[in-house]
C-alpha positions as CSV (number, residue, x, y, z in Angstrom):
1,M,10.3,35.8,39.5
2,G,13.5,35.1,37.6
3,E,14.3,34.1,34.1
4,L,15.0,30.6,32.6
5,N,17.9,30.1,30.2
6,K,16.8,27.7,27.5
7,I,18.3,26.0,24.4
8,M,16.1,24.9,21.5
9,T,17.5,22.5,18.9
10,F,15.9,22.1,15.5
11,K,16.1,19.3,12.9
12,N,18.8,20.1,10.3
13,D,16.2,20.4,7.5
14,T,14.1,23.0,9.3
15,P,13.4,26.0,7.0
16,N,14.7,29.4,8.2
17,D,11.2,30.9,8.1
18,V,10.1,28.3,10.7
19,I,13.0,29.2,13.0
20,A,12.1,32.9,12.6
21,K,8.5,32.2,13.5
22,V,9.5,30.4,16.7
23,K,11.9,33.2,17.6
24,K,9.1,35.7,17.2
25,Q,6.8,33.6,19.4
26,I,9.5,33.5,22.1
27,E,9.9,37.3,22.0
28,E,6.1,37.9,22.0
29,S,6.0,35.8,25.2
30,G,8.5,38.1,26.9
31,G,11.6,36.1,26.0
32,K,14.8,37.3,24.5
33,I,17.0,35.5,21.9
34,T,20.5,35.5,23.3
35,S,22.4,33.5,20.6
36,E,21.9,31.2,17.7
37,T,24.0,28.9,15.7
38,S,23.7,26.6,12.7
39,T,27.3,25.4,12.5
40,V,26.9,21.9,14.0
41,A,23.1,22.0,14.6
42,K,20.4,24.6,14.2
43,M,20.0,26.0,17.7
44,I,18.7,29.1,19.5
45,M,19.6,30.1,23.0
46,Y,17.0,32.3,24.8
47,T,15.8,33.5,28.1
48,I,12.1,33.5,29.1
49,P,10.5,34.7,32.4
50,E,9.8,31.9,34.9
51,G,6.2,30.8,34.8
52,I,5.7,31.6,31.1
53,I,4.8,28.5,29.0
54,T,5.2,29.0,25.3
55,V,3.2,26.7,23.1
56,F,4.3,26.3,19.5
57,S,2.0,25.2,16.7
58,E,1.9,21.6,15.7
59,D,3.6,22.6,12.4
60,D,6.5,24.1,14.3
61,N,6.7,21.3,16.8
62,Q,7.6,18.8,14.1
63,H,10.9,20.7,13.5
64,I,11.9,20.9,17.2
65,L,14.2,18.2,18.4
66,A,14.7,19.5,22.0
67,D,13.8,22.4,24.2
68,E,15.8,22.2,27.4
69,N,17.1,24.3,30.3
70,D,20.6,25.6,29.7
71,G,23.1,24.9,32.5
72,V,26.4,23.5,33.5
73,V,27.1,20.0,32.3
74,T,29.5,17.9,34.3
75,T,30.9,14.3,33.9
76,Q,32.0,11.9,36.6
């Protein structure tokens, strides 16, 4: 089983303690935070083992805009 590369984007008004809590949940699920940024948007990039589903509390979900697979984006 491999790993999935993911990107999670938070709302701009998300408190830092909420982001820290989500990062801890990812790590406790066997994932690894690979990068983060707050320059344009609050985002974390992470890897997580395939087959692992991480469920975030309802309080945390209200701050998450997107959680998507990382990959190459092309235009036609």
